N, C-alpha and C positions, 0 to 999 in steps of 0.2 A: 504493500500500500504506500510505500515511501514516495513513489513517482506520483501517485494520485494525490497524496497530501501536498506535494510540491506544486502541482498544477492549481489546486484549490487556494493555497496560501498566496501564490503569485497573483492569481485572479483577484483575491480580496485586497491585497496590497495595491494593485492597480486601481481599484475603485477608490481607495482613499487618496491616491496620488491625483486622480482626476478631480476629486473634491478640492484639493489644494489649488490646482490649476484654475478651477472655476471660481474660487474665491478671489483670485487676482483679477479676473475679468469682470465680475459682477459688481459694478460701481454705481449703478442706478436701480431704481425700482423696476424699470422695464427690463434691464439686463437680468436682474435677480429673479423676477417672477415669470417672465416670458422670453428669456434669452434674447432680449432686445428686438424681438420680432424679426429675426435675421435668417431663419433657417431656409436653406435651399431644398430642392425636391428630394435628393437622396438622403440627406440627414433627417428631414422631416418624415419621410416614409419609414425609415428605420426606427426612429424614436416612437412614432405612433404605433407601429406594430409591436414594439417592445412593451409599451405600457398596457395594451389591451390583452396581451398574451402572458398572463401571469402564472402563478402556481396552480390556480384552478384549471386553467386551460392546458397546462402541461401534465401535472400529476393527476388532476381530476379528469382531464380528457382521456388519458390512458386508462384510468379507472373505469370510466364509462364504456370505453371500448372493451375492457375485460368483462364487464357486466352485460352489455347489450350487443357487442359486435360493432359492425360498421356504422350502425345507426347511432352509436355513442358519440359520433362526430357532431351531432346536431347542436349541442350546447355551444361549441366553439364556432360552428357555422353561423349560428344566429348572431354571435358577436361580430363576425366578419360582415354579415349582411347589414348590421346596424352601422358599422363603420363605413361601408359603401354608401348607404343611404345618406348618412351625415355628410360625407365628402361630396357626393354628386348634387344633393339638393340644398344643403344648408351651409356648408363650410365657407363658401366664398362670402356670403353675407355676414357670417359670424366674424370672420377675419377682418372685414372692413370696419366693424364696430369699434375696434381699438380699445376694448375694455379689458379688465383682468378677471372678472368673475361672471357667472351666470346671473347673479342677483343684480349686478350693475346693468346688464342687458334688460332685465325686467323693469328696473327703475327708469331707464331711458324710454322704454316702450309705454309704460303705464303712468309715467309722471312722478316717479320718486316715492312710491308708497309700498313697494313690495320687498324692499331690501332685507330687513332684519328677519322677517318671518321666513322668506324663502331661504335666507342664509342659514337659519337654524336647521331646516330640513336637509339642505345640502351638506352642512357640517356633519350632521349625524351619519349621513350616507358615506362621506369620505372617511370619517373616523373609523367606522366599522370595516370599510374596505381595507384601510391600512392595517387594522388589527388582524383581520383574517389572513392577509398576506404575510404578516409577521409571524403568525402561528405556524405557517408552513415551514419556517426555518427549522423547527424542531424535528420534522420528518427527515429533512435532508441531512442535517448535521448528525442525526442519530445513525444514518447509513454511513456517513463519512468517518465520524470519530467515536461512534457509540457514546454520544454525549447526553447528559441529563437534559430533559425538556426545557427547564427554566434557563439553564446556562446557554442552551442553543438559541433560545429566543433573545436573550440578552446580547449574545455575541453578534448574531445576524442583524438584530435591530439596531445595535450601536453603530455598526458600520454604515448602515443606510442613513441613520440620523446624522452621523458625522459628515458624510460627503454632501448630504442635502443641506445641512445647516451652513457648511462652509461656502458653497458656491451656488446654492439655489438651483434655478432651472438650467444654468449653464453646466454645472456639475452633473445634474441628472441627465441632461441631453447627451453629454459625452459618455457617461457610463452606460446609458441606454443603447448607444450605437455599438459599444463593445458587447453588451449583452445580446443585442440583436444578432451580431455575427456569431457569437458563441452558441446561441440557441440554434441558429441555422445549421452550423456545423455539427453540433452535438446531437440534436434531435433528428433533423431531416437527413443529413448526409451520413451519419454514423449509426445512431440507434435504430432508425427505421429499417435500413437494409439488413443490419445484423440480426434484428429480431425476426424478420421474415425468414432469413436463411436458417436461423437456429430452430425455427418452428417447422422447418421442412418445406417451405415455399407455400404458395397459395393453394396449390392442389391438396397438399397434406392438411392445411388448415381447414379447407372445406370438407375433407373426408372425416376429420375428427370432431367437428363442431356441428351443432344443430343448424338446420337451414335458416332459422330466424336470425342467426348471427350475421347473415349476409343480406338480410332484408333492409333496404334503406329506411323503411318506416317502422322497423321492429321495436323501437323505443316507445312508440305509441303517439297517435295524433294529438291527444290532449297535452302530453308532455312537450311536444314540439311547439304547440301553440303557446303554452306557458313560457317556454324559453324565448319565443319571439316577443311576448309582452314584456318580459323582465329584461332580457339582455339586448335585444335589438333596439327597443325603445330606450333602454337605459343608456346605450351608446349615444343616443341623440341628445341627451340632456345632462350628462354627468360633468361636474366641474373638472374632474381629472382629465377628461377627454377634451373639453372645450379649452382648457388651459394649454393643451398642446396645439390646438388649432390656432390660438393666439400667437404661437411662436413662428408661424409661417411668414416668409418674406413677402408674399403676395397672395391674393385670393386664388390665383391659378395654382400656386404651389400647394395651397390647402386642398384644392379640389383634386388635382391629379396625383399629388403625393399620397393623399388619403385613400384614393382609389387603389393605388399600388399596395398600400398597407392592408386594405380590406381583402384584396385578392390573396395576398400572402396568408392571411388568417384562414381562408378557406382551405388552402393547401395544408397548413399546420393542423387544422381540424381533422382532415382525413388521415394524416400521418399518425396523430395520436390514437385514433380509433384502430388503425391497423396494428400499431404496436401493442395496444391492449388486447386485441384479438389474438395476436401471436402469443402473448403472455398466457392467455387462457389455455392454449394448446400445451404450453410447456409446464404451467403450474395450475392445473384445473381446480385445486382445492385450497386456494389462499384464504386466510381468515377474513380479509377485507379486500374489496376491489381497489381501494386507494393504495394498497401495498404493492400493486402490480408493477408500477414504475420502479420503485426502489429495489424490488426483488430481481427484476430482469437486469437492471444495471449492476447490481452486486454480484450476481451469479453467472452472467453470460458474457460480460464485456471484458476484453483483455486489459491488462495494466496500462495506465496512461490514457487510454480511450475512456475507461471508467471515470477517471478524474475529470476529463473534459466534459463528459455527459452530465456528471454531477454538478460541474460548474455551470452547465447549461440550465439545469434545474434551478440552481441558485440565481442565475441571471434572470430567469423568468419571474421568480418571486421578488427579487430586488427591484426590477423595473416597475412592477405594479405597486409595490410597497412605497417606493420613493415618490412615484407619481401621485399616489393617493395622499401621502404625507404632505407634500407641498400644496396640494389642493386643499386639504383640511386646514392647514395653517393660513393659507391665503384667505379662505372664507372666514375663519375665526377672527383674523386681524382686520381685514378690509370690510367685511360685510356685517360683522356682529360687534366686535369691540370698538372699532373706530366710529361706527354709526351710533352706538349707544352713548359714546362720549360726545357725539355731535360735531366731529371734526372732518367728516367725509361727506362730499356731495354725491348726487346720484350718479355722476360719471366717474366716480372713483377719485376725484381730485381732493386734496386735503386743504382744509382751512388753517391748519396749524403747522408751522415749519418744524420739521424734525428729520432725523436720519431714518428714511423709510427702509433702507436696506437693513440697518441694524434692527429695526422693529420687526420686520418680517423674518429675519434670521432668528430672533429671540422666540417668535411664535413657532417656528419649525422645531426648535429645540424643546419647547414646552410640550407641543403636541406629540413630538417623538417620544419623549419620556412617558407621557400618558398612554400612548399606543403600546409601548413595551409592557407597561404595568398591567393594562387591560388584557393584553395577549397572554400574559402569564396566568392571570386569574380565570380566563375564559377557556372553556373546553369545547363547546358545541359550535364549530365554525359554520356549519351549514345553516343553522338557525339564525345566527348573527347576520350572515350575508343575505339571507332571505328577507329578514326584517329591513335591512338597509335598502335593498332594491325595491321592495314593496312600497316603502315610504317615499323613495325617490320618484318612482313612476306614478304612483297614485296621487302624490302631492304636487309634482312639478311638471309632468309631461304636458298636460293640457294647457296650463298658463303659458308655458314656453312656446310650444308649437302654435297655440292660439295667437300669441303675440306676433309670431313670425308670419302667420298665414291669414289671419282674420282681422281686418281693420276695425270691426265693430267691438272687439273685445275691450273690456274696461278694467280699470284698477280694482273696482269693487268685485267684478266677476273673477279676476285673478286671485284676489285674497280669499274670496269665498271658496274657490276651487281648491286652493292649497289646504285650507282648513277642513273642508268637507272630505276631500280625498284622503288626507292624512289621518283624520279622526276615524273615518269609516274603515280604512284598512286596518287600523289598530284594533278597533272593535271586532272586526271580522276575523282577524287572526286570533283574538281571544276566544271567539265562539267556535270557529272551524278548526283551529290549530295553526301554528305558525307555518308549517310546511304544506298546508292545503292550497289548492289552486283558486278557490272561490274568492279569498280576500282581494287578490289583485284584479280579478275580473270585475267584481262589483264595486271595488274602490275606484277603479278607473272610470267606470260608467257613471258613478256618482259625481266624480270630479267634472266630467264632461257636461253632464246635465246641469249642474250648478253653475258652471262657467257660462254656458249659453243663456240660461234663464236670467241670471243676475246681470249679465252684460246687456241683454236686451231691455231689462227693466230699469236700468240706470242711465244716467246722462253719458253720451259718447265721450270718448277721450278728447281733451282739448285739442283744437286744430293746431295750436302752436307746438304742443308736445309731439303730435304726429308729424308735423313738418320737420321738426328737429330729428325725429326718429328716421324719417326718410333720408335726410341729409347724411346721417351716420351710416345707414345701410348702403348709401351710394359711395361711401368712403370719404365723405367731406365732413368738416366740422369737428373732428377729434383733435384735441390738443395732446400731442405726443411729446415725450421728452426728447431733447436734442441728443443725438448719439454721435460722438466724434469718430467712431471707428467705421471702416468699410463693412458692408454686409458680408455675412458668411455665405458663400455661394455653393456650398457642398450639397 
């Protein structure tokens, strides 16, 4: 294992080195939170793919393949479809807004009345996303070092918190590019073909497994529909995803770069399901489907390759964890704390002079410590992530898409939809159970009905607000910080 250990240690040291480099570059709020809005198509595509393909997509995707066969790809497929939809239909307009958070967009569209409430919902979602990603370190470090769960979470979480705090989005962007390359090599180019060969090839896999393992819809239509509601729609509105859109150099980069990343996700989804199916042939009686990834890596891969694939798993977890962490801290500082203090306007500008980089860096550190502590205390990852996505989609999907697509939507309608969707999904989870499908179905319908009815029953949004909104959508009227450096064209 010495070679494998060396690969992992070098990888982790490289993440910290990039955090130090990012600290030297991030000199303004724009540089720290959105990488100066400088990313070219290749860097944008790589970092976007890295953030959406985390531990759930890698370890969980292989686990679903182990449990359901090729149809286990649907969870990650719906993530890819959501990213494609965001990139093709919405990303250009989002990028032109020149804001930092989803709540700032809602304030611009509805006249400055939705920030704190929507910020609280988004903060809860990004916090739990960061927590569940951090918990995944325990699984990976247990395979690598046979490490205690708590120590594994502290080690992995501390590295992510360190490089995220030091350099903000620049550090996260650079590490995500490395993580994207490592994941591509480790999972697609090494683990996938090795797993298929070790299982005897596709003909042997078909001979040893039930036919439903090769049915594209074997996981069930209701499950696929639920994945679409939660993950596809979740990709459209999550702060962690939007904050990456804000890093694009132009609206064209956001559209085409995101399309490339979404297509990559579809390939990654199929690869994970095939690896899981191969694992089912080799290890038909594993105690848990989620153990399939770790087992096949530990027992089937040669020295050195094993270390690289485990680094790929770490890369997947770290990219999602760091992206969720900076999103959580950005929302906590800019949408909740600063607004409650009354020092931030609807467009994110501050009325109080202060070191914004230092303030955001402090919030990343605080949120990072909180994430690690919650991850140590929390055991049920699936329930935590389900609650987070249910609140996000039921509470914010309708006001956000309504604001982008329906001129008649009003601030009262948006606020009522957030409250009705959020409260109804909580009540329904209490009644039906957290993992039931009904809460997201009925919660989303409630939010939509309330948004339409209240918007039609209240005074239309002021014409001045709508005019300013259209100016921002067209890419005009945003006050951006002056950036002395040339754009990054990668």
